[in-house]
N, CA, C and O atoms as a GROMACS GRO file, in nm:
protein
  392
    1MET      N    1   1.267   3.114  -2.465
    1MET     CA    2   1.201   3.012  -2.426
    1MET      C    3   1.152   3.101  -2.297
    1MET      O    4   1.031   3.124  -2.290
    2ALA      N    5   1.224   3.143  -2.212
    2ALA     CA    6   1.159   3.216  -2.113
    2ALA      C    7   1.077   3.370  -2.176
    2ALA      O    8   0.963   3.390  -2.135
    3THR      N    9   1.135   3.465  -2.267
    3THR     CA   10   1.080   3.536  -2.296
    3THR      C   11   0.980   3.532  -2.398
    3THR      O   12   0.932   3.641  -2.427
    4LEU      N   13   0.929   3.413  -2.470
    4LEU     CA   14   0.824   3.375  -2.555
    4LEU      C   15   0.685   3.331  -2.449
    4LEU      O   16   0.570   3.376  -2.445
    5LEU      N   17   0.754   3.223  -2.369
    5LEU     CA   18   0.648   3.275  -2.251
    5LEU      C   19   0.602   3.384  -2.184
    5LEU      O   20   0.484   3.415  -2.170
    6ALA      N   21   0.713   3.452  -2.135
    6ALA     CA   22   0.648   3.574  -2.073
    6ALA      C   23   0.549   3.647  -2.215
    6ALA      O   24   0.427   3.631  -2.212
    7SER      N   25   0.607   3.716  -2.320
    7SER     CA   26   0.500   3.748  -2.430
    7SER      C   27   0.366   3.660  -2.465
    7SER      O   28   0.255   3.711  -2.480
    8LEU      N   29   0.389   3.549  -2.472
    8LEU     CA   30   0.237   3.479  -2.416
    8LEU      C   31   0.145   3.530  -2.349
    8LEU      O   32   0.043   3.590  -2.385
    9ILE      N   33   0.214   3.486  -2.176
    9ILE     CA   34   0.129   3.508  -2.086
    9ILE      C   35   0.065   3.651  -2.104
    9ILE      O   36  -0.053   3.679  -2.082
   10ALA      N   37   0.182   3.754  -2.156
   10ALA     CA   38   0.131   3.900  -2.113
   10ALA      C   39  -0.028   3.952  -2.228
   10ALA      O   40  -0.127   4.017  -2.196
   11PHE      N   41   0.016   3.881  -2.382
   11PHE     CA   42  -0.073   3.940  -2.429
   11PHE      C   43  -0.178   3.854  -2.390
   11PHE      O   44  -0.283   3.904  -2.428
   12SER      N   45  -0.203   3.724  -2.318
   12SER     CA   46  -0.326   3.662  -2.317
   12SER      C   47  -0.370   3.743  -2.190
   12SER      O   48  -0.491   3.765  -2.178
   13ARG      N   49  -0.305   3.779  -2.117
   13ARG     CA   50  -0.355   3.866  -1.953
   13ARG      C   51  -0.461   3.963  -2.014
   13ARG      O   52  -0.583   3.957  -2.001
   14LEU      N   53  -0.383   4.059  -2.089
   14LEU     CA   54  -0.434   4.143  -2.184
   14LEU      C   55  -0.608   4.100  -2.256
   14LEU      O   56  -0.717   4.157  -2.251
   15ASN      N   57  -0.570   4.002  -2.303
   15ASN     CA   58  -0.696   3.974  -2.402
   15ASN      C   59  -0.805   3.899  -2.283
   15ASN      O   60  -0.928   3.897  -2.292
   16GLU      N   61  -0.735   3.851  -2.190
   16GLU     CA   62  -0.879   3.777  -2.054
   16GLU      C   63  -0.902   3.945  -2.017
   16GLU      O   64  -1.013   3.978  -2.058
   17ASP      N   65  -0.858   4.016  -1.976
   17ASP     CA   66  -0.904   4.141  -1.944
   17ASP      C   67  -0.969   4.226  -2.015
   17ASP      O   68  -1.040   4.314  -1.966
   18SER      N   69  -0.955   4.211  -2.118
   18SER     CA   70  -0.994   4.320  -2.263
   18SER      C   71  -0.917   4.430  -2.257
   18SER      O   72  -0.934   4.528  -2.330
   19GLU      N   73  -0.837   4.421  -2.178
   19GLU     CA   74  -0.780   4.549  -2.184
   19GLU      C   75  -0.715   4.591  -2.375
   19GLU      O   76  -0.689   4.706  -2.411
   20ILE      N   77  -0.703   4.474  -2.462
   20ILE     CA   78  -0.669   4.505  -2.566
   20ILE      C   79  -0.789   4.565  -2.619
   20ILE      O   80  -0.750   4.672  -2.665
   21ILE      N   81  -0.911   4.554  -2.638
   21ILE     CA   82  -1.025   4.599  -2.682
   21ILE      C   83  -0.993   4.765  -2.598
   21ILE      O   84  -0.932   4.858  -2.651
   22ALA      N   85  -1.039   4.765  -2.491
   22ALA     CA   86  -1.007   4.878  -2.473
   22ALA      C   87  -0.887   5.031  -2.549
   22ALA      O   88  -0.908   5.151  -2.568
   23LEU      N   89  -0.764   4.938  -2.571
   23LEU     CA   90  -0.688   4.993  -2.649
   23LEU      C   91  -0.705   4.998  -2.764
   23LEU      O   92  -0.626   5.070  -2.826
   24ARG      N   93  -0.774   4.952  -2.815
   24ARG     CA   94  -0.802   4.926  -2.966
   24ARG      C   95  -0.902   5.046  -2.969
   24ARG      O   96  -0.874   5.128  -3.056
   25SER      N   97  -1.027   5.078  -2.884
   25SER     CA   98  -1.114   5.177  -2.898
   25SER      C   99  -1.085   5.302  -2.864
   25SER      O  100  -1.164   5.396  -2.865
   26SER      N  101  -0.935   5.304  -2.825
   26SER     CA  102  -0.870   5.449  -2.779
   26SER      C  103  -0.784   5.476  -2.919
   26SER      O  104  -0.734   5.586  -2.939
   27SER      N  105  -0.775   5.402  -2.982
   27SER     CA  106  -0.687   5.366  -3.127
   27SER      C  107  -0.575   5.364  -3.128
   27SER      O  108  -0.507   5.435  -3.201
   28VAL      N  109  -0.521   5.261  -3.025
   28VAL     CA  110  -0.432   5.233  -3.025
   28VAL      C  111  -0.432   5.080  -3.096
   28VAL      O  112  -0.494   4.989  -3.041
   29SER      N  113  -0.344   5.055  -3.248
   29SER     CA  114  -0.330   4.936  -3.282
   29SER      C  115  -0.257   4.850  -3.259
   29SER      O  116  -0.144   4.897  -3.242
   30LEU      N  117  -0.261   4.705  -3.246
   30LEU     CA  118  -0.200   4.629  -3.235
   30LEU      C  119  -0.031   4.624  -3.232
   30LEU      O  120   0.050   4.558  -3.167
   31PHE      N  121  -0.020   4.740  -3.350
   31PHE     CA  122   0.138   4.722  -3.396
   31PHE      C  123   0.181   4.820  -3.337
   31PHE      O  124   0.298   4.848  -3.361
   32GLN      N  125   0.112   4.903  -3.246
   32GLN     CA  126   0.190   5.008  -3.174
   32GLN      C  127   0.240   4.972  -3.058
   32GLN      O  128   0.322   5.030  -2.986
   33ILE      N  129   0.178   4.860  -3.041
   33ILE     CA  130   0.219   4.767  -2.906
   33ILE      C  131   0.359   4.641  -2.938
   33ILE      O  132   0.459   4.602  -2.877
   34LEU      N  133   0.313   4.622  -3.026
   34LEU     CA  134   0.433   4.518  -3.065
   34LEU      C  135   0.580   4.558  -3.065
   34LEU      O  136   0.659   4.474  -3.023
   35PRO      N  137   0.640   4.706  -3.117
   35PRO     CA  138   0.789   4.697  -3.123
   35PRO      C  139   0.840   4.667  -3.016
   35PRO      O  140   0.933   4.587  -3.017
   36PRO      N  141   0.788   4.730  -2.877
   36PRO     CA  142   0.888   4.669  -2.733
   36PRO      C  143   0.878   4.572  -2.732
   36PRO      O  144   0.982   4.524  -2.688
   37VAL      N  145   0.782   4.469  -2.765
   37VAL     CA  146   0.829   4.352  -2.756
   37VAL      C  147   0.876   4.274  -2.830
   37VAL      O  148   0.904   4.157  -2.804
   38VAL      N  149   0.888   4.321  -2.914
   38VAL     CA  150   0.997   4.306  -3.039
   38VAL      C  151   1.134   4.332  -2.987
   38VAL      O  152   1.215   4.240  -2.999
   39ALA      N  153   1.164   4.416  -2.945
   39ALA     CA  154   1.323   4.489  -2.964
   39ALA      C  155   1.342   4.410  -2.795
   39ALA      O  156   1.459   4.403  -2.756
   40PHE      N  157   1.258   4.365  -2.720
   40PHE     CA  158   1.279   4.284  -2.609
   40PHE      C  159   1.374   4.186  -2.612
   40PHE      O  160   1.486   4.175  -2.561
   41SER      N  161   1.254   4.066  -2.737
   41SER     CA  162   1.280   3.975  -2.725
   41SER      C  163   1.395   3.988  -2.824
   41SER      O  164   1.459   3.885  -2.810
   42VAL      N  165   1.466   4.080  -2.939
   42VAL     CA  166   1.580   4.041  -3.027
   42VAL      C  167   1.697   4.098  -2.884
   42VAL      O  168   1.817   4.074  -2.894
   43ILE      N  169   1.654   4.155  -2.790
   43ILE     CA  170   1.788   4.175  -2.742
   43ILE      C  171   1.818   4.034  -2.633
   43ILE      O  172   1.928   3.986  -2.605
   44SER      N  173   1.673   3.987  -2.583
   44SER     CA  174   1.683   3.844  -2.517
   44SER      C  175   1.788   3.735  -2.634
   44SER      O  176   1.879   3.655  -2.612
   45TYR      N  177   1.733   3.773  -2.733
   45TYR     CA  178   1.791   3.684  -2.834
   45TYR      C  179   1.967   3.691  -2.824
   45TYR      O  180   2.058   3.621  -2.780
   46LEU      N  181   1.952   3.798  -2.879
   46LEU     CA  182   2.151   3.832  -2.868
   46LEU      C  183   2.241   3.802  -2.728
   46LEU      O  184   2.357   3.766  -2.710
   47PHE      N  185   2.154   3.828  -2.660
   47PHE     CA  186   2.217   3.817  -2.505
   47PHE      C  187   2.228   3.677  -2.474
   47PHE      O  188   2.315   3.638  -2.396
   48ALA      N  189   2.115   3.565  -2.551
   48ALA     CA  190   2.171   3.448  -2.504
   48ALA      C  191   2.254   3.368  -2.564
   48ALA      O  192   2.313   3.266  -2.526
   49SER      N  193   2.251   3.443  -2.694
   49SER     CA  194   2.333   3.369  -2.828
   49SER      C  195   2.447   3.407  -2.756
   49SER      O  196   2.508   3.315  -2.700
   50LEU      N  197   2.492   3.530  -2.743
   50LEU     CA  198   2.641   3.578  -2.706
   50LEU      C  199   2.686   3.459  -2.578
   50LEU      O  200   2.792   3.397  -2.567
   51ILE      N  201   2.590   3.456  -2.508
   51ILE     CA  202   2.636   3.294  -2.401
   51ILE      C  203   2.704   3.206  -2.438
   51ILE      O  204   2.812   3.158  -2.406
   52ALA      N  205   2.574   3.177  -2.562
   52ALA     CA  206   2.596   3.022  -2.592
   52ALA      C  207   2.680   3.006  -2.658
   52ALA      O  208   2.757   2.911  -2.649
   53ILE      N  209   2.688   3.114  -2.759
   53ILE     CA  210   2.818   3.083  -2.862
   53ILE      C  211   2.998   3.139  -2.798
   53ILE      O  212   3.104   3.094  -2.842
   54TYR      N  213   2.986   3.228  -2.707
   54TYR     CA  214   3.120   3.304  -2.638
   54TYR      C  215   3.126   3.232  -2.529
   54TYR      O  216   3.201   3.135  -2.524
   55LEU      N  217   3.057   3.263  -2.437
   55LEU     CA  218   3.037   3.227  -2.285
   55LEU      C  219   3.052   3.113  -2.235
   55LEU      O  220   3.138   3.121  -2.147
   56PHE      N  221   3.012   3.010  -2.245
   56PHE     CA  222   3.012   2.854  -2.221
   56PHE      C  223   3.128   2.795  -2.285
   56PHE      O  224   3.198   2.724  -2.213
   57PRO      N  225   3.174   2.816  -2.448
   57PRO     CA  226   3.263   2.780  -2.460
   57PRO      C  227   3.436   2.852  -2.427
   57PRO      O  228   3.552   2.814  -2.441
   58MET      N  229   3.382   2.942  -2.391
   58MET     CA  230   3.475   2.984  -2.313
   58MET      C  231   3.531   2.928  -2.147
   58MET      O  232   3.641   2.892  -2.103
   59GLY      N  233   3.412   2.941  -2.096
   59GLY     CA  234   3.451   2.882  -1.951
   59GLY      C  235   3.456   2.757  -1.956
   59GLY      O  236   3.544   2.712  -1.884
   60ASN      N  237   3.373   2.649  -2.033
   60ASN     CA  238   3.460   2.508  -2.031
   60ASN      C  239   3.606   2.506  -2.087
   60ASN      O  240   3.677   2.419  -2.038
   61HIS      N  241   3.642   2.556  -2.145
   61HIS     CA  242   3.814   2.572  -2.232
   61HIS      C  243   3.845   2.646  -2.066
   61HIS      O  244   3.963   2.664  -2.094
   62SER      N  245   3.838   2.688  -1.958
   62SER     CA  246   3.939   2.774  -1.880
   62SER      C  247   3.894   2.621  -1.774
   62SER      O  248   3.977   2.534  -1.747
   63MET      N  249   3.778   2.618  -1.736
   63MET     CA  250   3.756   2.497  -1.660
   63MET      C  251   3.857   2.359  -1.691
   63MET      O  252   3.895   2.290  -1.596
   64ALA      N  253   3.897   2.327  -1.832
   64ALA     CA  254   3.947   2.237  -1.853
   64ALA      C  255   4.066   2.218  -1.844
   64ALA      O  256   4.122   2.109  -1.832
   65ARG      N  257   4.142   2.387  -1.852
   65ARG     CA  258   4.251   2.391  -1.868
   65ARG      C  259   4.297   2.408  -1.720
   65ARG      O  260   4.414   2.380  -1.698
   66LEU      N  261   4.214   2.451  -1.612
   66LEU     CA  262   4.249   2.452  -1.446
   66LEU      C  263   4.253   2.297  -1.430
   66LEU      O  264   4.364   2.263  -1.388
   67LEU      N  265   4.198   2.229  -1.442
   67LEU     CA  266   4.136   2.072  -1.452
   67LEU      C  267   4.315   1.998  -1.459
   67LEU      O  268   4.366   1.926  -1.372
   68PHE      N  269   4.369   2.039  -1.570
   68PHE     CA  270   4.466   1.973  -1.634
   68PHE      C  271   4.590   2.018  -1.549
   68PHE      O  272   4.676   1.941  -1.509
   69GLY      N  273   4.588   2.160  -1.525
   69GLY     CA  274   4.670   2.194  -1.464
   69GLY      C  275   4.684   2.199  -1.334
   69GLY      O  276   4.786   2.260  -1.300
   70VAL      N  277   4.606   2.149  -1.234
   70VAL     CA  278   4.582   2.052  -1.111
   70VAL      C  279   4.628   1.948  -1.133
   70VAL      O  280   4.717   1.920  -1.052
   71ALA      N  281   4.605   1.856  -1.227
   71ALA     CA  282   4.623   1.731  -1.239
   71ALA      C  283   4.775   1.707  -1.276
   71ALA      O  284   4.817   1.595  -1.246
   72ARG      N  285   4.876   1.805  -1.346
   72ARG     CA  286   4.991   1.824  -1.382
   72ARG      C  287   5.033   1.854  -1.240
   72ARG      O  288   5.115   1.775  -1.193
   73VAL      N  289   4.997   1.943  -1.171
   73VAL     CA  290   5.090   1.963  -1.082
   73VAL      C  291   5.088   1.849  -0.971
   73VAL      O  292   5.191   1.790  -0.938
   74ASN      N  293   4.972   1.826  -0.919
   74ASN     CA  294   4.974   1.696  -0.805
   74ASN      C  295   4.993   1.571  -0.859
   74ASN      O  296   4.983   1.482  -0.774
   75THR      N  297   5.026   1.519  -1.015
   75THR     CA  298   5.040   1.371  -1.001
   75THR      C  299   5.185   1.413  -1.027
   75THR      O  300   5.262   1.327  -0.984
   76SER      N  301   5.244   1.514  -1.082
   76SER     CA  302   5.388   1.509  -1.104
   76SER      C  303   5.501   1.509  -0.966
   76SER      O  304   5.624   1.513  -0.969
   77ILE      N  305   5.399   1.501  -0.837
   77ILE     CA  306   5.473   1.494  -0.722
   77ILE      C  307   5.498   1.358  -0.754
   77ILE      O  308   5.606   1.328  -0.805
   78GLY      N  309   5.363   1.220  -0.720
   78GLY     CA  310   5.418   1.070  -0.720
   78GLY      C  311   5.476   1.037  -0.834
   78GLY      O  312   5.475   0.915  -0.847
   79ILE      N  313   5.542   1.109  -0.950
   79ILE     CA  314   5.518   1.035  -1.024
   79ILE      C  315   5.743   0.972  -1.029
   79ILE      O  316   5.818   1.019  -0.944
   80LYS      N  317   5.767   0.926  -1.080
   80LYS     CA  318   5.908   0.893  -1.112
   80LYS      C  319   5.991   0.844  -1.198
   80LYS      O  320   5.952   0.732  -1.233
   81GLN      N  321   6.103   0.882  -1.256
   81GLN     CA  322   6.177   0.903  -1.364
   81GLN      C  323   6.213   0.734  -1.345
   81GLN      O  324   6.287   0.676  -1.265
   82GLY      N  325   6.100   0.673  -1.488
   82GLY     CA  326   6.196   0.541  -1.569
   82GLY      C  327   6.149   0.420  -1.463
   82GLY      O  328   6.219   0.323  -1.434
   83VAL      N  329   6.049   0.440  -1.425
   83VAL     CA  330   5.968   0.356  -1.333
   83VAL      C  331   5.838   0.347  -1.362
   83VAL      O  332   5.788   0.457  -1.338
   84PHE      N  333   5.731   0.246  -1.416
   84PHE     CA  334   5.615   0.235  -1.398
   84PHE      C  335   5.538   0.289  -1.312
   84PHE      O  336   5.510   0.204  -1.227
   85ASN      N  337   5.482   0.402  -1.286
   85ASN     CA  338   5.401   0.440  -1.161
   85ASN      C  339   5.246   0.451  -1.176
   85ASN      O  340   5.182   0.510  -1.264
   86ASP      N  341   5.197   0.372  -1.056
   86ASP     CA  342   5.070   0.322  -1.044
   86ASP      C  343   4.950   0.427  -0.923
   86ASP      O  344   4.837   0.407  -0.878
   87SER      N  345   5.036   0.520  -0.912
   87SER     CA  346   5.010   0.648  -0.814
   87SER      C  347   4.847   0.665  -0.810
   87SER      O  348   4.767   0.671  -0.717
   88ILE      N  349   4.834   0.670  -0.960
   88ILE     CA  350   4.682   0.695  -0.993
   88ILE      C  351   4.603   0.545  -0.957
   88ILE      O  352   4.648   0.431  -0.957
   89PRO      N  353   4.500   0.586  -0.934
   89PRO     CA  354   4.428   0.461  -0.977
   89PRO      C  355   4.388   0.390  -1.077
   89PRO      O  356   4.393   0.468  -1.172
   90ASN      N  357   4.345   0.273  -1.121
   90ASN     CA  358   4.325   0.198  -1.243
   90ASN      C  359   4.455   0.268  -1.394
   90ASN      O  360   4.436   0.234  -1.511
   91ILE      N  361   4.536   0.334  -1.367
   91ILE     CA  362   4.590   0.418  -1.451
   91ILE      C  363   4.796   0.365  -1.389
   91ILE      O  364   4.858   0.375  -1.283
   92VAL      N  365   4.815   0.337  -1.464
   92VAL     CA  366   4.970   0.336  -1.500
   92VAL      C  367   5.050   0.419  -1.599
   92VAL      O  368   5.024   0.418  -1.719
   93LEU      N  369   5.169   0.508  -1.532
   93LEU     CA  370   5.228   0.550  -1.626
   93LEU      C  371   5.360   0.547  -1.625
   93LEU      O  372   5.422   0.513  -1.524
   94TYR      N  373   5.422   0.584  -1.742
   94TYR     CA  374   5.571   0.545  -1.764
   94TYR      C  375   5.634   0.690  -1.788
   94TYR      O  376   5.562   0.772  -1.844
   95ALA      N  377   5.758   0.727  -1.752
   95ALA     CA  378   5.786   0.856  -1.770
   95ALA      C  379   5.909   0.811  -1.805
   95ALA      O  380   5.957   0.711  -1.754
   96ASN      N  381   5.978   0.889  -1.907
   96ASN     CA  382   6.071   0.878  -1.940
   96ASN      C  383   6.202   0.948  -1.880
   96ASN      O  384   6.301   0.894  -1.831
   97HIS      N  385   6.176   1.074  -1.897
   97HIS     CA  386   6.210   1.184  -1.855
   97HIS      C  387   6.064   1.279  -1.775
   97HIS      O  388   5.946   1.291  -1.806
   98ILE      N  389   6.143   1.329  -1.668
   98ILE     CA  390   6.053   1.424  -1.612
   98ILE      C  391   6.107   1.601  -1.630
   98ILE      O  392   6.037   1.691  -1.584
   0.00000   0.00000   0.00000
């Protein structure tokens, strides 16, 4: 979204300041201006896709693994074997074997 907004603002400013007319009068077409914009858009799309597809799920998985590890270490201290344990609020645990 930021890339789309940036390109819209940039071309809007170019049009507002009549710089597109100046470029066209010096024989620079609009298709000669577009390749850097398209290249930047594709690069930012690939970067955003990499983050959304790989890095977010990897971070969520790592956070869940860390939280379960911390919960396992901290709760095993207060849990006793063969007894209903209520050391965690609103949860009752029974452990046959630790």
